[in-house]
FIDREN-537992 format. One line per 3 residues: their letters; for each residue x, y, z of C-alpha. Coordinates in steps of 0.001 Angstrom, whole numbers, plus 500000, padded with zeros to 6 digits. Each point is the difference from the previous one (the first is absolute). Last residue first. Example, Ala and Ser with C-alpha at 12.3 -4.5 7.8 and 13.67 -1.06 7.14 Angstrom:
// residues 2
sa) 513670,498940,507140 | 498630,496560,500660 .
END
This chain:
// residues 422
qlr) 543207,631846,055793 | 498607,498750,502926 | 500375,502520,503110 .
her) 503438,501276,501029 | 500842,499010,503592 | 498784,501940,503123 .
tqv) 496604,500745,498530 | 498179,496865,501484 | 501719,500310,503378 .
dra) 499017,503798,500277 | 496149,499272,498912 | 499749,497250,502329 .
lev) 501443,502116,502930 | 497468,502725,499050 | 497344,497375,500253 .
vee) 501017,499205,503492 | 500155,503830,501186 | 496680,500371,498500 .
isg) 498597,497073,502014 | 500823,502012,503285 | 502445,500256,502913 .
fah) 502246,497546,498752 | 502762,499283,502814 | 498224,497108,501149 .
rei) 500409,497844,496994 | 503815,500842,499787 | 501325,496406,499801 .
llr) 497194,498258,498215 | 499071,502817,497457 | 503586,500573,499295 .
eaf) 500565,496219,499422 | 497117,500203,497607 | 501157,502796,498060 .
qvc) 503371,498173,499432 | 498240,496877,499244 | 497634,501464,497248 .
kve) 502881,502104,498600 | 502009,496673,499647 | 497004,498193,498437 .
vaa) 499810,502933,497288 | 503673,499578,499147 | 499935,496298,499901 .
ria) 496899,500182,497539 | 501996,502441,498049 | 502751,497558,499596 .
dds) 498092,496993,499409 | 498024,501493,497235 | 496585,498132,499817 .
ist) 498260,502084,502624 | 496859,497737,500538 | 501512,498674,503492 .
ida) 499770,503526,501580 | 496308,500954,499429 | 499250,496198,499655 .
vka) 500506,499735,503804 | 502165,497176,501586 | 499207,497131,502424 .
mgv) 503347,498368,501163 | 501785,502870,501462 | 502702,502303,498673 .
irr) 497963,502996,498731 | 496587,499163,500943 | 501304,499269,503754 .
imk) 501763,503439,499909 | 496833,501933,499219 | 497722,498291,502502 .
cga) 502611,500590,503106 | 500240,503752,498783 | 496079,500146,500113 .
fgl) 499914,498343,503332 | 502432,502649,501323 | 497994,503000,498235 .
sna) 496726,498624,501449 | 501610,500018,503558 | 501091,503335,499682 .
llr) 496724,501141,498772 | 498282,498153,502845 | 502280,501690,502469 .
qmf) 498928,503632,499000 | 496336,498915,499533 | 500079,498846,503782 .
rvr) 501645,503070,501029 | 497480,502527,498361 | 497342,497846,501545 .
yae) 501174,500228,503358 | 500348,503802,499790 | 496353,499774,498954 .
ach) 498850,498194,502790 | 501917,502124,502464 | 498292,503232,498461 .
ggp) 496417,498350,500118 | 498463,502956,501600 | 499515,498342,503487 .
ddg) 501715,496786,499787 | 498940,497200,502180 | 501541,496694,498730 .
ifh) 502892,500234,497835 | 500488,496269,498782 | 496710,498340,499452 .
skr) 498568,503518,499234 | 496403,500903,501340 | 496865,499498,497684 .
rse) 498280,501621,497209 | 502524,502764,499164 | 502748,497185,500089 .
her) 498385,498248,497050 | 499879,503192,497867 | 503501,500666,501113 .
wll) 501561,496760,498916 | 497950,499970,496818 | 501266,503427,499138 .
rfk) 503515,499014,501034 | 499864,497002,497573 | 498558,502258,497383 .
daf) 502820,502448,500183 | 502860,497550,500181 | 498745,498035,496976 .
atw) 499588,503174,498150 | 503790,501011,500601 | 501335,496461,499445 .
igt) 497985,499416,496947 | 500682,503483,498826 | 503881,500252,500395 .
iqd) 500574,496672,498388 | 497428,500493,497295 | 501570,503523,499125 .
llw) 503473,497974,499676 | 498333,497848,497365 | 498241,503210,498214 .
kry) 503499,501508,499931 | 501787,497091,498346 | 496870,499936,497695 .
dds) 500639,503687,499071 | 503635,499868,499428 | 499417,498853,496608 .
gqg) 501468,497401,497722 | 496979,498165,498702 | 500919,497506,497598 .
trr) 498842,497084,501917 | 503340,498150,500324 | 501990,503458,500283 .
dhw) 497683,500936,502887 | 499986,496619,501326 | 503721,500078,500388 .
drs) 499934,503567,501661 | 497321,498937,502444 | 501719,497178,501752 .
fya) 500703,502361,503058 | 496281,501274,500121 | 498560,496588,499535 .
lll) 502233,498584,502963 | 498941,503172,502089 | 496325,499192,499186 .
nal) 500640,496404,501270 | 501736,501094,503097 | 497153,502591,500884 .
vag) 497387,497484,499702 | 501890,497195,502233 | 500864,502876,502327 .
vdf) 496408,500866,500863 | 498914,496110,500462 | 503020,499566,502191 .
gmp) 499772,503424,501745 | 496706,498696,501840 | 501982,497411,501838 .
gyf) 498426,496450,500471 | 497066,497852,500164 | 499849,497761,497138 .
afe) 499284,500135,496245 | 502357,497842,497789 | 497073,498573,498066 .
pdi) 498849,503657,499172 | 499710,499630,496233 | 498125,502992,498739 .
vyt) 499760,503733,500556 | 497685,501640,497599 | 500005,503726,498335 .
edq) 497359,501624,497721 | 499291,502413,497824 | 502839,500180,497391 .
nvm) 500542,496372,500513 | 502023,497991,502300 | 500910,496899,502000 .
isg) 502520,499982,502802 | 501817,496789,501087 | 502630,500454,497388 .
thl) 500784,503305,501220 | 501056,498861,503542 | 497715,499331,502974 .
dgh) 501311,496706,501335 | 499081,500010,503534 | 496407,501233,499866 .
vlt) 500370,501188,503556 | 497496,499397,502871 | 501226,502399,502578 .
ead) 502663,500878,502497 | 501663,496574,500939 | 503580,501153,500164 .
nmf) 501869,496956,500832 | 501273,498381,496898 | 499906,502833,497594 .
swk) 501417,502296,502612 | 502775,497572,500738 | 500564,499576,496055 .
mea) 500222,503813,499850 | 502640,500130,502873 | 502023,497306,498184 .
vav) 499898,501858,496856 | 501395,503161,501689 | 502852,497918,501691 .
rla) 500760,498516,496645 | 500165,503579,498591 | 502329,501424,502781 .
ptr) 502276,496963,499966 | 500662,500201,496227 | 501432,496289,499061 .
wir) 497370,498280,498118 | 498435,502883,497965 | 503709,501361,499298 .
eim) 501043,496411,498950 | 497156,500055,497237 | 501073,503642,498915 .
qkp) 503490,498816,499884 | 498768,497090,497631 | 498582,502490,497546 .
fan) 496794,499037,498334 | 501212,499404,496419 | 498236,496516,499677 .
syv) 496924,500644,502358 | 499877,498347,503332 | 497925,497302,501516 .
nsp) 499941,499080,503526 | 498552,496696,500889 | 503698,498650,500635 .
hde) 500443,502337,502962 | 503263,502311,500576 | 498230,502321,502490 .
fpf) 497800,503077,499628 | 497388,498737,497341 | 499537,496906,502242 .
tfv) 498674,501614,503093 | 497390,503142,500115 | 498026,499481,496708 .
lde) 500361,496349,498988 | 500437,498434,503604 | 497612,502216,501807 .
tik) 497655,500061,497344 | 499851,496173,499479 | 499504,499623,503635 .
cle) 497089,502128,500076 | 498652,497935,497402 | 500102,496891,502115 .
tni) 499060,501745,503445 | 496725,501718,498705 | 498422,500569,503420 .
aas) 496843,502086,499327 | 497557,498370,502338 | 502461,501137,502892 .
vaq) 500377,503425,498832 | 496194,500363,499811 | 499692,498729,503785 .
kkv) 502371,502677,501141 | 498148,502896,498288 | 496830,499152,501205 .
epa) 501252,499878,503492 | 501479,503249,499759 | 497203,501839,498459 .
lfl) 500426,500493,496247 | 500835,503692,498478 | 503233,501032,501078 .
dsg) 500721,496444,500882 | 500263,499136,496189 | 497995,498525,497437 .
yfl) 497963,503070,499222 | 502846,502280,499531 | 502280,497705,497702 .
tha) 497260,498907,497755 | 498321,503480,499702 | 503061,501850,499568 .
lyt) 501679,497759,497757 | 497131,499770,497553 | 499288,503790,500043 .
slh) 503712,500791,499165 | 499722,497466,497294 | 496794,501458,498381 .
dtl) 501084,503725,500353 | 503344,499528,498613 | 498696,497704,497129 .
kpy) 497205,502542,498856 | 502294,501338,497308 | 500991,497040,498544 .
vhg) 502800,500594,497423 | 501409,497303,497684 | 503665,500067,499360 .
dml) 500218,496199,498560 | 502392,498842,503063 | 497143,501725,502141 .
kqr) 497250,497917,498210 | 502009,496667,500461 | 500276,500706,503813 .
lia) 496321,501033,500350 | 498571,496933,499034 | 497014,500730,497711 .
hts) 496351,500703,500175 | 497057,499240,498058 | 499566,496288,500634 .
lrq) 500426,500582,504005 | 498529,496532,500605 | 498352,499753,503419 .
mvm) 500623,497163,501902 | 499863,496058,500073 | 502173,498119,502824 .
lyl) 502017,496804,500249 | 501704,498083,502850 | 498299,496774,498597 .
etd) 498353,499360,503576 | 499521,503477,501233 | 497896,500891,496702 .
ahy) 499537,503747,499865 | 497270,501850,497861 | 499145,503620,498752 .
vrp) 502801,501754,501258 | 499966,503733,499050 | 502846,501900,498841 .
vhq) 501363,502727,502471 | 500200,503948,498755 | 496390,501099,500280 .
pcl) 499554,497699,503208 | 502291,501477,502349 | 499381,499054,503462 .
egf) 497688,496943,499284 | 502167,499116,496916 | 503097,499988,502083 .
rrl) 498378,497140,502363 | 498497,498093,497087 | 503387,499898,498006 .
aav) 501968,499159,503533 | 497654,497147,500558 | 500484,498674,496731 .
eri) 503606,500542,500031 | 500060,497947,503223 | 498223,497107,498534 .
mrh) 502181,499942,497219 | 502956,499886,502296 | 498852,496811,501484 .
rtl) 501430,497995,496934 | 503090,499233,501903 | 503380,500680,498229 .
pwt) 502767,497821,498483 | 502919,501387,498296 | 501423,497173,497929 .
kgv) 496625,499706,498496 | 500661,503046,497914 | 501982,503084,500334 .
lrl) 497920,502751,498763 | 496775,498082,500812 | 500781,499550,503681 .
fpp) 498598,496711,500970 | 496789,498381,501231 | 497865,501642,496851 .
aqk) 497758,502986,500826 | 497163,500445,497681 | 498445,503360,498348 .
vvv) 497015,500014,497860 | 499423,503518,498368 | 496610,500835,498817 .
ske) 497877,500617,496537 | 496853,501046,498471 | 501178,502623,497623 .
ptr) 500834,496984,497804 | 496492,499128,499041 | 499954,496974,497899 .
ans) 502933,498168,501321 | 499179,501154,503605 | 503170,501124,501668 .
vfy) 502719,498368,502351 | 503396,501631,500406 | 502257,497702,502110 .
vyn) 502518,500758,502529 | 502656,497183,501434 | 501867,501114,502994 .
lng) 503155,501225,501798 | 502655,501793,497904 | 497787,501801,497534 .
dgv) 499202,499381,496275 | 496791,498316,500296 | 497966,500381,496592 .
eai) 498348,496659,499636 | 497425,500177,497620 | 496349,499035,500096 .
dle) 497209,500588,497434 | 496742,498646,501459 | 497305,498025,498108 .
gpq) 496070,499764,500444 | 500443,502810,502236 | 497460,501063,502865 .
nll) 500343,503695,499924 | 503520,499782,501666 | 498432,501412,503179 .
ayv) 497675,497362,499989 | 502554,497326,499670 | 502006,502001,502945 .
spv) 496869,499799,502182 | 498919,496439,499240 | 503729,498284,500582 .
grl) 499837,496764,498080 | 500520,501588,496576 | 503497,501384,501659 .
yaa) 501058,496598,500498 | 499361,498524,496636 | 501573,502935,498308 .
les) 502950,499700,502333 | 500591,496236,499157 | 499545,500653,496308 .
ssl) 502526,502968,499964 | 502470,497614,501786 | 500486,500727,503758 .
aef) 503820,500333,501094 | 501256,496582,501358 | 500731,499454,503685 .
em) 501469,496375,500803 | 497813,497830,502427 .
END
C-alpha cells in the first residue's frame, strides 16, 4: 500500500488510542495538530491540547523515501526504530541534553516524544546573533558522555561488539558516504552550486590530489572506525536551545563510527556560522566584532571542555579498574601518555571531518541557511570560497594543528584576508 502522511484526524484518533500519551496530553477533547517538518527525512507534527496548549508532544513518522528528494529515492522505514534506540541510549547517558521518548510504534514507524516548546533551533538563533552562555558547557558535556560511554574505553569488549552489531545503519550510512564524502568531490548531478560560485573552485575541489586523498582517508575512517555510538548528523539544526537548556535531537543517522565525526560536525557548523557572520551582521544591524569573537570562543571552548571532560571520565573509570590498553602501569604515566596521544589523533580526525562537512554544505545537495540566506550572489560566493579554502586546509593539514587555538587563528586569518562587507 502506498504511503500517505497522516492527516490531522488520523493522528488525533491514533493518539487517543495510546493511553500513556492521551494522559500526558491531559485527555483532550480536541487536539491542535500542525505538520512542521522541514528536514530531509521525516514528517514531524506538533500536537497540543486545544484547551491547554502547554500540554503538548512531538510526533515523528518515517516515510519510505528520502523526503528531501521524494519517492524517487526510496528508503526503508526501519530508520525510525534505530532513531528511537539512539534517543533512549543517549538519554541514559546524558538525560539533561536529550529529549524523552514517550511512545514508539514499530508498525507505523512513528514515535511520540518530548516537545521542546520553549526552545529554538540553534542555527537560526546563531544567524540572528543570539548568545547562549551555557552552550559550551552543555555541548561539551553531551559529546563527552555519549562518545566515552559508548566506546571500548568504558564498555567491556564483548558488550561493545554486541552494541556495534545492534546499531548497524546501512542505508543512512550510505547516504553520508555519498553526500558527504563522494558526490561533492566529483562531477555529480546531485551537486548544487550557487550562481556566482567560481568554476575554477569547483574544478579545484575535483582535481586536487592532496584534497581528494584526505577526503578518501576520512571516508575510510567513517566506514571502518567503529569507535562509539555517534549521533551521525550533529549540526546546528539538530540542537535546540534556550538560555538555560540545550537538547540534541534527530539521531536517525546514529551508528557505531568515529568519535571525530560528531565533534567535527559541531565545529563545521560553527565555522559556517562564523564565515557567514558579516552578512548576518548587516542583515540584523549588529555590525560588531563581538559576535564573531563569541562564535570562535564556542569553537575553542567546546573542544577544550570536551577534551577535559572526556579525559576526566576516562581517568575516573580507570581508577576503578585496569586499562584495557596499557595494562599494569604503576603511577599511571603510560596511561596518561596514551590519553594525550589519543586526544591529538581525535582532534586531527575531528578537523578532517569538519572539512568534509563544510565542503558538502557549499557544493553538495543539502545546504545550510547560514549560507543560502545570503541574497547577494557575489557576497554569497565570496563567503563560500572562504569556507572551501579553510576546509581544504583543515583536511590536508589536519595532523599539523597542535591545538584548537591554531585552528581558530587560521579561521580568523582566512576571514580577514579580504575586505569585509561594506
